[in-house]
mmCIF file as gemmi writes it, N, C-alpha and C atoms, coordinates in Angstrom:
data_model
loop_
_atom_site.group_PDB
_atom_site.id
_atom_site.type_symbol
_atom_site.label_atom_id
_atom_site.label_alt_id
_atom_site.label_comp_id
_atom_site.label_asym_id
_atom_site.label_entity_id
_atom_site.label_seq_id
_atom_site.pdbx_PDB_ins_code
_atom_site.Cartn_x
_atom_site.Cartn_y
_atom_site.Cartn_z
_atom_site.occupancy
_atom_site.B_iso_or_equiv
_atom_site.pdbx_formal_charge
_atom_site.auth_seq_id
_atom_site.auth_asym_id
_atom_site.pdbx_PDB_model_num
ATOM 1 N N . MET Axp A 1 ? 117.07 124.327 99.326 1 0 ? 1 A 1
ATOM 2 C CA . MET Axp A 1 ? 115.887 123.344 98.754 1 0 ? 1 A 1
ATOM 3 C C . MET Axp A 1 ? 115.373 123.111 99.918 1 0 ? 1 A 1
ATOM 4 N N . HIS Axp A 2 ? 115.574 122.384 100.986 1 0 ? 2 A 1
ATOM 5 C CA . HIS Axp A 2 ? 114.603 122.619 102.165 1 0 ? 2 A 1
ATOM 6 C C . HIS Axp A 2 ? 113.788 123.797 102.395 1 0 ? 2 A 1
ATOM 7 N N . GLN Axp A 3 ? 114.449 124.859 102.675 1 0 ? 3 A 1
ATOM 8 C CA . GLN Axp A 3 ? 113.87 125.693 103.26 1 0 ? 3 A 1
ATOM 9 C C . GLN Axp A 3 ? 112.722 126.302 102.231 1 0 ? 3 A 1
ATOM 10 N N . LEU Axp A 4 ? 112.945 126.341 100.768 1 0 ? 4 A 1
ATOM 11 C CA . LEU Axp A 4 ? 111.898 126.635 99.961 1 0 ? 4 A 1
ATOM 12 C C . LEU Axp A 4 ? 110.752 125.774 99.677 1 0 ? 4 A 1
ATOM 13 N N . ALA Axp A 5 ? 111.152 124.165 100.149 1 0 ? 5 A 1
ATOM 14 C CA . ALA Axp A 5 ? 110.179 123.452 100.07 1 0 ? 5 A 1
ATOM 15 C C . ALA Axp A 5 ? 109.025 123.247 101.12 1 0 ? 5 A 1
ATOM 16 N N . LYS Axp A 6 ? 109.523 124.074 102.4 1 0 ? 6 A 1
ATOM 17 C CA . LYS Axp A 6 ? 108.631 124.245 103.248 1 0 ? 6 A 1
ATOM 18 C C . LYS Axp A 6 ? 107.435 124.852 102.667 1 0 ? 6 A 1
ATOM 19 N N . ASN Axp A 7 ? 107.243 125.823 102.081 1 0 ? 7 A 1
ATOM 20 C CA . ASN Axp A 7 ? 106.136 126.485 101.75 1 0 ? 7 A 1
ATOM 21 C C . ASN Axp A 7 ? 105.689 126.31 100.146 1 0 ? 7 A 1
ATOM 22 N N . ASP Axp A 8 ? 106.082 125.006 99.467 1 0 ? 8 A 1
ATOM 23 C CA . ASP Axp A 8 ? 106.031 124.326 98.258 1 0 ? 8 A 1
ATOM 24 C C . ASP Axp A 8 ? 104.478 124.367 98.499 1 0 ? 8 A 1
ATOM 25 N N . ILE Axp A 9 ? 103.839 124.795 98.148 1 0 ? 9 A 1
ATOM 26 C CA . ILE Axp A 9 ? 102.351 124.195 97.342 1 0 ? 9 A 1
ATOM 27 C C . ILE Axp A 9 ? 101.672 124.323 96.131 1 0 ? 9 A 1
ATOM 28 N N . PRO Axp A 10 ? 101.749 123.289 95.26 1 0 ? 10 A 1
ATOM 29 C CA . PRO Axp A 10 ? 101.582 123.197 93.673 1 0 ? 10 A 1
ATOM 30 C C . PRO Axp A 10 ? 100.203 124.433 93.112 1 0 ? 10 A 1
ATOM 31 N N . SER Axp A 11 ? 100.495 125.1 92.631 1 0 ? 11 A 1
ATOM 32 C CA . SER Axp A 11 ? 99.149 125.748 92.237 1 0 ? 11 A 1
ATOM 33 C C . SER Axp A 11 ? 98.313 124.919 91.214 1 0 ? 11 A 1
ATOM 34 N N . ASN Axp A 12 ? 98.484 124.183 90.925 1 0 ? 12 A 1
ATOM 35 C CA . ASN Axp A 12 ? 97.445 122.578 89.982 1 0 ? 12 A 1
ATOM 36 C C . ASN Axp A 12 ? 97.76 121.335 90.76 1 0 ? 12 A 1
ATOM 37 N N . PHE Axp A 13 ? 96.877 120.937 90.963 1 0 ? 13 A 1
ATOM 38 C CA . PHE Axp A 13 ? 97.216 119.297 92.335 1 0 ? 13 A 1
ATOM 39 C C . PHE Axp A 13 ? 97.592 118.334 91.468 1 0 ? 13 A 1
ATOM 40 N N . ILE Axp A 14 ? 97.324 118.476 90.111 1 0 ? 14 A 1
ATOM 41 C CA . ILE Axp A 14 ? 97.909 117.476 89.034 1 0 ? 14 A 1
ATOM 42 C C . ILE Axp A 14 ? 99.568 117.607 89.258 1 0 ? 14 A 1
ATOM 43 N N . TRP Axp A 15 ? 100.299 118.657 89.62 1 0 ? 15 A 1
ATOM 44 C CA . TRP Axp A 15 ? 101.454 118.632 89.445 1 0 ? 15 A 1
ATOM 45 C C . TRP Axp A 15 ? 102.475 118.558 90.942 1 0 ? 15 A 1
ATOM 46 N N . LYS Axp A 16 ? 101.639 117.903 91.745 1 0 ? 16 A 1
ATOM 47 C CA . LYS Axp A 16 ? 101.918 117.587 93.228 1 0 ? 16 A 1
ATOM 48 C C . LYS Axp A 16 ? 102.705 115.938 93.14 1 0 ? 16 A 1
ATOM 49 N N . ARG Axp A 17 ? 103.87 116.045 93.401 1 0 ? 17 A 1
ATOM 50 C CA . ARG Axp A 17 ? 105.11 114.959 93.315 1 0 ? 17 A 1
ATOM 51 C C . ARG Axp A 17 ? 104.358 113.707 94.322 1 0 ? 17 A 1
ATOM 52 N N . TYR Axp A 18 ? 104.862 112.446 94.266 1 0 ? 18 A 1
ATOM 53 C CA . TYR Axp A 18 ? 104.646 111.867 95.088 1 0 ? 18 A 1
ATOM 54 C C . TYR Axp A 18 ? 105.347 111.492 96.332 1 0 ? 18 A 1
ATOM 55 N N . SER Axp A 19 ? 104.803 110.828 97.373 1 0 ? 19 A 1
ATOM 56 C CA . SER Axp A 19 ? 105.425 110.97 98.758 1 0 ? 19 A 1
ATOM 57 C C . SER Axp A 19 ? 106.606 109.53 98.601 1 0 ? 19 A 1
ATOM 58 N N . TRP Axp A 20 ? 107.556 109.624 99.318 1 0 ? 20 A 1
ATOM 59 C CA . TRP Axp A 20 ? 108.484 108.766 99.004 1 0 ? 20 A 1
ATOM 60 C C . TRP Axp A 20 ? 107.883 107.085 98.999 1 0 ? 20 A 1
ATOM 61 N N . ASP Axp A 21 ? 107.357 107.282 99.867 1 0 ? 21 A 1
ATOM 62 C CA . ASP Axp A 21 ? 106.289 105.66 99.828 1 0 ? 21 A 1
ATOM 63 C C . ASP Axp A 21 ? 105.163 105.427 99.111 1 0 ? 21 A 1
ATOM 64 N N . ASP Axp A 22 ? 104.814 106.366 98.282 1 0 ? 22 A 1
ATOM 65 C CA . ASP Axp A 22 ? 104.03 105.886 97.289 1 0 ? 22 A 1
ATOM 66 C C . ASP Axp A 22 ? 104.221 104.972 96.663 1 0 ? 22 A 1
ATOM 67 N N . GLN Axp A 23 ? 102.923 103.995 96.181 1 0 ? 23 A 1
ATOM 68 C CA . GLN Axp A 23 ? 103.2 102.618 95.553 1 0 ? 23 A 1
ATOM 69 C C . GLN Axp A 23 ? 103.896 103.081 94.332 1 0 ? 23 A 1
ATOM 70 N N . GLU Axp A 24 ? 103.801 104.464 93.601 1 0 ? 24 A 1
ATOM 71 C CA . GLU Axp A 24 ? 104.01 104.639 92.378 1 0 ? 24 A 1
ATOM 72 C C . GLU Axp A 24 ? 105.578 104.898 92.344 1 0 ? 24 A 1
ATOM 73 N N . ASN Axp A 25 ? 106.011 105.461 93.522 1 0 ? 25 A 1
ATOM 74 C CA . ASN Axp A 25 ? 107.415 105.739 93.997 1 0 ? 25 A 1
ATOM 75 C C . ASN Axp A 25 ? 108.309 104.396 94.433 1 0 ? 25 A 1
ATOM 76 N N . ASN Axp A 26 ? 107.641 104.119 95.451 1 0 ? 26 A 1
ATOM 77 C CA . ASN Axp A 26 ? 108.923 103.622 96.145 1 0 ? 26 A 1
ATOM 78 C C . ASN Axp A 26 ? 108.359 102.122 95.694 1 0 ? 26 A 1
ATOM 79 N N . THR Axp A 27 ? 109.486 101.213 95.165 1 0 ? 27 A 1
ATOM 80 C CA . THR Axp A 27 ? 109.097 100.307 94.22 1 0 ? 27 A 1
ATOM 81 C C . THR Axp A 27 ? 110.347 99.363 94.739 1 0 ? 27 A 1
ATOM 82 N N . PRO Axp A 28 ? 110.706 98.728 95.63 1 0 ? 28 A 1
ATOM 83 C CA . PRO Axp A 28 ? 111.813 97.785 96.163 1 0 ? 28 A 1
ATOM 84 C C . PRO Axp A 28 ? 111.95 96.48 94.763 1 0 ? 28 A 1
ATOM 85 N N . ASP Axp A 29 ? 110.34 96.089 94.654 1 0 ? 29 A 1
ATOM 86 C CA . ASP Axp A 29 ? 110.256 94.964 93.854 1 0 ? 29 A 1
ATOM 87 C C . ASP Axp A 29 ? 110.847 95.173 92.568 1 0 ? 29 A 1
ATOM 88 N N . ARG Axp A 30 ? 111.075 96.435 92.029 1 0 ? 30 A 1
ATOM 89 C CA . ARG Axp A 30 ? 111.537 96.486 90.861 1 0 ? 30 A 1
ATOM 90 C C . ARG Axp A 30 ? 113.036 97.091 91.016 1 0 ? 30 A 1
ATOM 91 N N . GLN Axp A 31 ? 113.768 97.252 92.007 1 0 ? 31 A 1
ATOM 92 C CA . GLN Axp A 31 ? 115.025 97.787 92.411 1 0 ? 31 A 1
ATOM 93 C C . GLN Axp A 31 ? 115.783 96.427 92.962 1 0 ? 31 A 1
ATOM 94 N N . LEU Axp A 32 ? 115.438 95.843 93.578 1 0 ? 32 A 1
ATOM 95 C CA . LEU Axp A 32 ? 116.229 94.665 94.002 1 0 ? 32 A 1
ATOM 96 C C . LEU Axp A 32 ? 115.698 93.514 93.141 1 0 ? 32 A 1
ATOM 97 N N . SER Axp A 33 ? 116.788 92.656 92.982 1 0 ? 33 A 1
ATOM 98 C CA . SER Axp A 33 ? 116.5 91.329 92.534 1 0 ? 33 A 1
ATOM 99 C C . SER Axp A 33 ? 115.597 90.542 93.21 1 0 ? 33 A 1
ATOM 100 N N . LYS Axp A 34 ? 115.127 89.558 92.746 1 0 ? 34 A 1
ATOM 101 C CA . LYS Axp A 34 ? 114.331 88.611 93.785 1 0 ? 34 A 1
ATOM 102 C C . LYS Axp A 34 ? 114.939 87.595 94.633 1 0 ? 34 A 1
ATOM 103 N N . GLU Axp A 35 ? 116.45 87.661 94.413 1 0 ? 35 A 1
ATOM 104 C CA . GLU Axp A 35 ? 117.399 86.996 95.289 1 0 ? 35 A 1
ATOM 105 C C . GLU Axp A 35 ? 117.863 87.58 96.723 1 0 ? 35 A 1
ATOM 106 N N . ASP Axp A 36 ? 117.661 88.699 96.621 1 0 ? 36 A 1
ATOM 107 C CA . ASP Axp A 36 ? 118.136 89.661 97.828 1 0 ? 36 A 1
ATOM 108 C C . ASP Axp A 36 ? 116.773 89.458 98.791 1 0 ? 36 A 1
ATOM 109 N N . THR Axp A 37 ? 116.651 88.163 99.554 1 0 ? 37 A 1
ATOM 110 C CA . THR Axp A 37 ? 115.633 88.107 100.159 1 0 ? 37 A 1
ATOM 111 C C . THR Axp A 37 ? 115.783 88.915 101.397 1 0 ? 37 A 1
ATOM 112 N N . ASN Axp A 38 ? 116.884 88.53 102.321 1 0 ? 38 A 1
ATOM 113 C CA . ASN Axp A 38 ? 117.529 89.372 103.288 1 0 ? 38 A 1
ATOM 114 C C . ASN Axp A 38 ? 117.232 90.469 103.334 1 0 ? 38 A 1
ATOM 115 N N . ILE Axp A 39 ? 117.227 91.493 102.183 1 0 ? 39 A 1
ATOM 116 C CA . ILE Axp A 39 ? 117.281 92.898 102.066 1 0 ? 39 A 1
ATOM 117 C C . ILE Axp A 39 ? 115.867 93.135 102.029 1 0 ? 39 A 1
ATOM 118 N N . HIS Axp A 40 ? 115.166 92.517 101.357 1 0 ? 40 A 1
ATOM 119 C CA . HIS Axp A 40 ? 113.566 92.516 101.034 1 0 ? 40 A 1
ATOM 120 C C . HIS Axp A 40 ? 112.982 92.258 102.629 1 0 ? 40 A 1
ATOM 121 N N . LYS Axp A 41 ? 113.086 91.469 103.382 1 0 ? 41 A 1
ATOM 122 C CA . LYS Axp A 41 ? 112.766 91.226 104.682 1 0 ? 41 A 1
ATOM 123 C C . LYS Axp A 41 ? 113.164 92.518 105.691 1 0 ? 41 A 1
ATOM 124 N N . ILE Axp A 42 ? 114.398 92.726 105.531 1 0 ? 42 A 1
ATOM 125 C CA . ILE Axp A 42 ? 114.859 94.293 106.474 1 0 ? 42 A 1
ATOM 126 C C . ILE Axp A 42 ? 114.079 95.076 105.712 1 0 ? 42 A 1
ATOM 127 N N . TYR Axp A 43 ? 114.025 95.405 105.102 1 0 ? 43 A 1
ATOM 128 C CA . TYR Axp A 43 ? 113.419 96.416 104.087 1 0 ? 43 A 1
ATOM 129 C C . TYR Axp A 43 ? 112.048 96.597 104.678 1 0 ? 43 A 1
ATOM 130 N N . GLN Axp A 44 ? 111.353 95.533 104.733 1 0 ? 44 A 1
ATOM 131 C CA . GLN Axp A 44 ? 109.873 95.248 105.161 1 0 ? 44 A 1
ATOM 132 C C . GLN Axp A 44 ? 109.43 95.675 106.554 1 0 ? 44 A 1
ATOM 133 N N . SER Axp A 45 ? 110.436 95.372 107.536 1 0 ? 45 A 1
ATOM 134 C CA . SER Axp A 45 ? 110.445 95.346 109.003 1 0 ? 45 A 1
ATOM 135 C C . SER Axp A 45 ? 110.678 96.77 108.762 1 0 ? 45 A 1
ATOM 136 N N . VAL Axp A 46 ? 111.824 97.542 108.555 1 0 ? 46 A 1
ATOM 137 C CA . VAL Axp A 46 ? 111.668 98.876 108.832 1 0 ? 46 A 1
ATOM 138 C C . VAL Axp A 46 ? 110.967 99.996 108.146 1 0 ? 46 A 1
ATOM 139 N N . LEU Axp A 47 ? 110.309 99.325 107.041 1 0 ? 47 A 1
ATOM 140 C CA . LEU Axp A 47 ? 109.412 100.496 106.63 1 0 ? 47 A 1
ATOM 141 C C . LEU Axp A 47 ? 108.204 100.922 107.534 1 0 ? 47 A 1
ATOM 142 N N . PRO Axp A 48 ? 107.157 100.093 108.409 1 0 ? 48 A 1
ATOM 143 C CA . PRO Axp A 48 ? 106.366 100.808 109.382 1 0 ? 48 A 1
ATOM 144 C C . PRO Axp A 48 ? 107.094 101.724 110.284 1 0 ? 48 A 1
ATOM 145 N N . HIS Axp A 49 ? 108.429 101.782 110.742 1 0 ? 49 A 1
ATOM 146 C CA . HIS Axp A 49 ? 108.713 102.628 111.426 1 0 ? 49 A 1
ATOM 147 C C . HIS Axp A 49 ? 109.297 103.795 110.41 1 0 ? 49 A 1
ATOM 148 N N . LEU Axp A 50 ? 109.697 104.031 109.429 1 0 ? 50 A 1
ATOM 149 C CA . LEU Axp A 50 ? 109.798 104.933 108.445 1 0 ? 50 A 1
ATOM 150 C C . LEU Axp A 50 ? 108.608 105.503 108.306 1 0 ? 50 A 1
ATOM 151 N N . GLN Axp A 51 ? 107.371 105.02 107.954 1 0 ? 51 A 1
ATOM 152 C CA . GLN Axp A 51 ? 106.43 105.77 108.024 1 0 ? 51 A 1
ATOM 153 C C . GLN Axp A 51 ? 105.521 106.694 108.854 1 0 ? 51 A 1
ATOM 154 N N . GLU Axp A 52 ? 105.88 106.023 110.291 1 0 ? 52 A 1
ATOM 155 C CA . GLU Axp A 52 ? 105.318 106.707 111.302 1 0 ? 52 A 1
ATOM 156 C C . GLU Axp A 52 ? 106.553 108.042 111.902 1 0 ? 52 A 1
ATOM 157 N N . LEU Axp A 53 ? 107.454 108.267 110.971 1 0 ? 53 A 1
ATOM 158 C CA . LEU Axp A 53 ? 108.119 109.351 111.327 1 0 ? 53 A 1
ATOM 159 C C . LEU Axp A 53 ? 107.535 110.607 111.089 1 0 ? 53 A 1
ATOM 160 N N . PRO Axp A 54 ? 107.594 111.996 112.094 1 0 ? 54 A 1
ATOM 161 C CA . PRO Axp A 54 ? 106.776 112.949 111.867 1 0 ? 54 A 1
ATOM 162 C C . PRO Axp A 54 ? 107.097 113.511 110.529 1 0 ? 54 A 1
ATOM 163 N N . LYS Axp A 55 ? 106.036 114.437 110.08 1 0 ? 55 A 1
ATOM 164 C CA . LYS Axp A 55 ? 106.213 114.938 108.783 1 0 ? 55 A 1
ATOM 165 C C . LYS Axp A 55 ? 105.648 116.252 108.868 1 0 ? 55 A 1
ATOM 166 N N . ASP Axp A 56 ? 106.692 116.879 109.892 1 0 ? 56 A 1
ATOM 167 C CA . ASP Axp A 56 ? 105.872 118.63 109.886 1 0 ? 56 A 1
ATOM 168 C C . ASP Axp A 56 ? 107.03 119.403 109.172 1 0 ? 56 A 1
ATOM 169 N N . LEU Axp A 57 ? 106.505 120.379 108.82 1 0 ? 57 A 1
ATOM 170 C CA . LEU Axp A 57 ? 107.263 121.663 108.257 1 0 ? 57 A 1
ATOM 171 C C . LEU Axp A 57 ? 108.604 121.496 108.166 1 0 ? 57 A 1
ATOM 172 N N . ASP Axp A 58 ? 109.424 121.425 109.325 1 0 ? 58 A 1
ATOM 173 C CA . ASP Axp A 58 ? 111.034 121.28 109.825 1 0 ? 58 A 1
ATOM 174 C C . ASP Axp A 58 ? 111.525 120.543 109.331 1 0 ? 58 A 1
ATOM 175 N N . GLY Axp A 59 ? 110.565 119.256 109.029 1 0 ? 59 A 1
ATOM 176 C CA . GLY Axp A 59 ? 111.136 117.822 108.923 1 0 ? 59 A 1
ATOM 177 C C . GLY Axp A 59 ? 111.168 117.067 107.391 1 0 ? 59 A 1
ATOM 178 N N . TYR Axp A 60 ? 110.097 117.545 106.949 1 0 ? 60 A 1
ATOM 179 C CA . TYR Axp A 60 ? 109.463 117.017 105.629 1 0 ? 60 A 1
ATOM 180 C C . TYR Axp A 60 ? 109.22 117.697 104.717 1 0 ? 60 A 1
ATOM 181 N N . GLY Axp A 61 ? 109.144 117.438 103.665 1 0 ? 61 A 1
ATOM 182 C CA . GLY Axp A 61 ? 108.705 118.416 102.266 1 0 ? 61 A 1
ATOM 183 C C . GLY Axp A 61 ? 109.356 117.912 100.813 1 0 ? 61 A 1
ATOM 184 N N . LEU Axp A 62 ? 109.532 118.472 99.911 1 0 ? 62 A 1
ATOM 185 C CA . LEU Axp A 62 ? 109.631 118.1 98.597 1 0 ? 62 A 1
ATOM 186 C C . LEU Axp A 62 ? 111.638 118.039 98.806 1 0 ? 62 A 1
ATOM 187 N N . ILE Axp A 63 ? 111.659 116.563 98.515 1 0 ? 63 A 1
ATOM 188 C CA . ILE Axp A 63 ? 113.266 116.598 98.45 1 0 ? 63 A 1
ATOM 189 C C . ILE Axp A 63 ? 113.887 115.909 97.07 1 0 ? 63 A 1
ATOM 190 N N . HIS Axp A 64 ? 115.01 116.015 97.024 1 0 ? 64 A 1
ATOM 191 C CA . HIS Axp A 64 ? 115.904 115.54 95.634 1 0 ? 64 A 1
ATOM 192 C C . HIS Axp A 64 ? 115.966 113.81 96.139 1 0 ? 64 A 1
ATOM 193 N N . GLN Axp A 65 ? 115.176 112.959 95.269 1 0 ? 65 A 1
ATOM 194 C CA . GLN Axp A 65 ? 115.39 111.723 96.044 1 0 ? 65 A 1
ATOM 195 C C . GLN Axp A 65 ? 116.308 111.121 95.342 1 0 ? 65 A 1
ATOM 196 N N . ASP Axp A 66 ? 116.734 111.194 94.391 1 0 ? 66 A 1
ATOM 197 C CA . ASP Axp A 66 ? 117.775 109.9 93.809 1 0 ? 66 A 1
ATOM 198 C C . ASP Axp A 66 ? 119.222 110.938 93.296 1 0 ? 66 A 1
ATOM 199 N N . ALA Axp A 67 ? 119.596 111.644 94.817 1 0 ? 67 A 1
ATOM 200 C CA . ALA Axp A 67 ? 120.625 112.269 94.457 1 0 ? 67 A 1
ATOM 201 C C . ALA Axp A 67 ? 121.769 110.75 94.164 1 0 ? 67 A 1
ATOM 202 N N . HIS Axp A 68 ? 122.707 110.971 93.021 1 0 ? 68 A 1
ATOM 203 C CA . HIS Axp A 68 ? 123.681 109.644 92.724 1 0 ? 68 A 1
ATOM 204 C C . HIS Axp A 68 ? 124.343 110.724 92.097 1 0 ? 68 A 1
ATOM 205 N N . LEU Axp A 69 ? 125.556 109.637 91.727 1 0 ? 69 A 1
ATOM 206 C CA . LEU Axp A 69 ? 126.718 110.422 91.307 1 0 ? 69 A 1
ATOM 207 C C . LEU Axp A 69 ? 126.834 110.835 90.005 1 0 ? 69 A 1
ATOM 208 N N . GLY Axp A 70 ? 125.695 110.335 89.084 1 0 ? 70 A 1
ATOM 209 C CA . GLY Axp A 70 ? 125.095 111.212 87.743 1 0 ? 70 A 1
ATOM 210 C C . GLY Axp A 70 ? 124.273 112.377 87.79 1 0 ? 70 A 1
ATOM 211 N N . ASP Axp A 71 ? 123.93 112.749 89.253 1 0 ? 71 A 1
ATOM 212 C CA . ASP Axp A 71 ? 123.144 114.304 89.319 1 0 ? 71 A 1
ATOM 213 C C . ASP Axp A 71 ? 123.997 114.879 90.298 1 0 ? 71 A 1
ATOM 214 N N . LEU Axp A 72 ? 124.983 114.777 90.471 1 0 ? 72 A 1
ATOM 215 C CA . LEU Axp A 72 ? 126.008 116.029 91.208 1 0 ? 72 A 1
ATOM 216 C C . LEU Axp A 72 ? 127.271 116.147 90.908 1 0 ? 72 A 1
ATOM 217 N N . LEU Axp A 73 ? 127.851 117.03 91.11 1 0 ? 73 A 1
ATOM 218 C CA . LEU Axp A 73 ? 128.967 117.787 90.68 1 0 ? 73 A 1
ATOM 219 C C . LEU Axp A 73 ? 129.92 117.866 91.845 1 0 ? 73 A 1
ATOM 220 N N . ILE Axp A 74 ? 130.931 117.601 91.885 1 0 ? 74 A 1
ATOM 221 C CA . ILE Axp A 74 ? 132.089 117.892 93.26 1 0 ? 74 A 1
ATOM 222 C C . ILE Axp A 74 ? 133.346 118.737 92.722 1 0 ? 74 A 1
ATOM 223 N N . GLU Axp A 75 ? 133.264 119.865 93.285 1 0 ? 75 A 1
ATOM 224 C CA . GLU Axp A 75 ? 134.524 120.638 92.514 1 0 ? 75 A 1
ATOM 225 C C . GLU Axp A 75 ? 135.168 121.649 93.789 1 0 ? 75 A 1
ATOM 226 N N . ASN Axp A 76 ? 136.098 121.741 93.764 1 0 ? 76 A 1
ATOM 227 C CA . ASN Axp A 76 ? 137.078 122.599 95.123 1 0 ? 76 A 1
ATOM 228 C C . ASN Axp A 76 ? 136.056 122.252 96.566 1 0 ? 76 A 1
ATOM 229 N N . TYR Axp A 77 ? 135.799 120.808 96.55 1 0 ? 77 A 1
ATOM 230 C CA . TYR Axp A 77 ? 135.243 120.372 98.057 1 0 ? 77 A 1
ATOM 231 C C . TYR Axp A 77 ? 133.618 121.224 97.882 1 0 ? 77 A 1
ATOM 232 N N . GLN Axp A 78 ? 132.988 121.134 97.041 1 0 ? 78 A 1
ATOM 233 C CA . GLN Axp A 78 ? 131.689 121.826 96.681 1 0 ? 78 A 1
ATOM 234 C C . GLN Axp A 78 ? 131.009 120.55 96.141 1 0 ? 78 A 1
ATOM 235 N N . ILE Axp A 79 ? 129.848 120.573 96.69 1 0 ? 79 A 1
ATOM 236 C CA . ILE Axp A 79 ? 128.655 119.27 96.142 1 0 ? 79 A 1
ATOM 237 C C . ILE Axp A 79 ? 127.779 119.995 95.452 1 0 ? 79 A 1
ATOM 238 N N . THR Axp A 80 ? 127.464 120.213 94.32 1 0 ? 80 A 1
ATOM 239 C CA . THR Axp A 80 ? 126.627 120.743 93.516 1 0 ? 80 A 1
ATOM 240 C C . THR Axp A 80 ? 125.1 119.816 92.996 1 0 ? 80 A 1
ATOM 241 N N . LEU Axp A 81 ? 123.999 119.797 93.308 1 0 ? 81 A 1
ATOM 242 C CA . LEU Axp A 81 ? 123.237 118.681 92.911 1 0 ? 81 A 1
ATOM 243 C C . LEU Axp A 81 ? 122.492 119.264 91.998 1 0 ? 81 A 1
ATOM 244 N N . PHE Axp A 82 ? 121.989 118.674 90.67 1 0 ? 82 A 1
ATOM 245 C CA . PHE Axp A 82 ? 120.903 119.004 89.732 1 0 ? 82 A 1
ATOM 246 C C . PHE Axp A 82 ? 120.699 117.826 89.162 1 0 ? 82 A 1
ATOM 247 N N . ASP Axp A 83 ? 119.54 118.179 88.317 1 0 ? 83 A 1
ATOM 248 C CA . ASP Axp A 83 ? 118.698 117.073 88.051 1 0 ? 83 A 1
ATOM 249 C C . ASP Axp A 83 ? 117.728 116.522 88.791 1 0 ? 83 A 1
ATOM 250 N N . PHE Axp A 84 ? 116.755 117.429 89.134 1 0 ? 84 A 1
ATOM 251 C CA . PHE Axp A 84 ? 115.304 117.566 90.089 1 0 ? 84 A 1
ATOM 252 C C . PHE Axp A 84 ? 114.076 116.905 89.527 1 0 ? 84 A 1
ATOM 253 N N . ASP Axp A 85 ? 114.454 116.203 88.374 1 0 ? 85 A 1
ATOM 254 C CA . ASP Axp A 85 ? 113.116 115.936 88.08 1 0 ? 85 A 1
ATOM 255 C C . ASP Axp A 85 ? 112.458 114.459 88.67 1 0 ? 85 A 1
ATOM 256 N N . ASP Axp A 86 ? 113.367 114.105 89.589 1 0 ? 86 A 1
ATOM 257 C CA . ASP Axp A 86 ? 112.735 112.922 90.813 1 0 ? 86 A 1
ATOM 258 C C . ASP Axp A 86 ? 112.328 113.257 91.995 1 0 ? 86 A 1
ATOM 259 N N . CYS Axp A 87 ? 112.158 114.52 91.882 1 0 ? 87 A 1
ATOM 260 C CA . CYS Axp A 87 ? 111.496 114.877 93.498 1 0 ? 87 A 1
ATOM 261 C C . CYS Axp A 87 ? 110.531 114.446 94.252 1 0 ? 87 A 1
ATOM 262 N N . VAL Axp A 88 ? 110.774 114.084 95.31 1 0 ? 88 A 1
ATOM 263 C CA . VAL Axp A 88 ? 109.426 113.64 96.151 1 0 ? 88 A 1
ATOM 264 C C . VAL Axp A 88 ? 109.027 114.284 97.305 1 0 ? 88 A 1
ATOM 265 N N . TYR Axp A 89 ? 107.751 114.054 98.045 1 0 ? 89 A 1
ATOM 266 C CA . TYR Axp A 89 ? 107.727 114.349 99.702 1 0 ? 89 A 1
ATOM 267 C C . TYR Axp A 89 ? 108.564 113.219 100.423 1 0 ? 89 A 1
ATOM 268 N N . GLY Axp A 90 ? 109.347 113.721 101.235 1 0 ? 90 A 1
ATOM 269 C CA . GLY Axp A 90 ? 110.338 112.871 102.133 1 0 ? 90 A 1
ATOM 270 C C . GLY Axp A 90 ? 110.963 113.734 102.998 1 0 ? 90 A 1
ATOM 271 N N . HIS Axp A 91 ? 111.662 113.053 103.95 1 0 ? 91 A 1
ATOM 272 C CA . HIS Axp A 91 ? 112.312 113.473 105.283 1 0 ? 91 A 1
ATOM 273 C C . HIS Axp A 91 ? 113.515 114.195 104.814 1 0 ? 91 A 1
ATOM 274 N N . PHE Axp A 92 ? 113.544 115.56 105.485 1 0 ? 92 A 1
ATOM 275 C CA . PHE Axp A 92 ? 114.99 116.309 104.987 1 0 ? 92 A 1
ATOM 276 C C . PHE Axp A 92 ? 116.131 115.596 105.896 1 0 ? 92 A 1
ATOM 277 N N . ILE Axp A 93 ? 117.405 115.539 105.232 1 0 ? 93 A 1
ATOM 278 C CA . ILE Axp A 93 ? 118.577 115.012 105.898 1 0 ? 93 A 1
ATOM 279 C C . ILE Axp A 93 ? 119.463 116.179 106.302 1 0 ? 93 A 1
């Protein structure tokens, strides 16, 4: 996916996905409880560093942002990801 994402240019600008840190996508206040104050503080302290990471073609592009057990199949020691409806632009892993 990362190799293909390097050349991804949507043919219609309205189809472009959010960036990982876009306000519409990056929603820790909706994901974490208000009681998780320490996690919120750590997140806010790390966020500026993450936003300064390079966004070059070899390390940044369209990614599957919500890979979780409901979006993958493990069979014969192989992981297969599916359900790519929540793709965003972010750093490759």
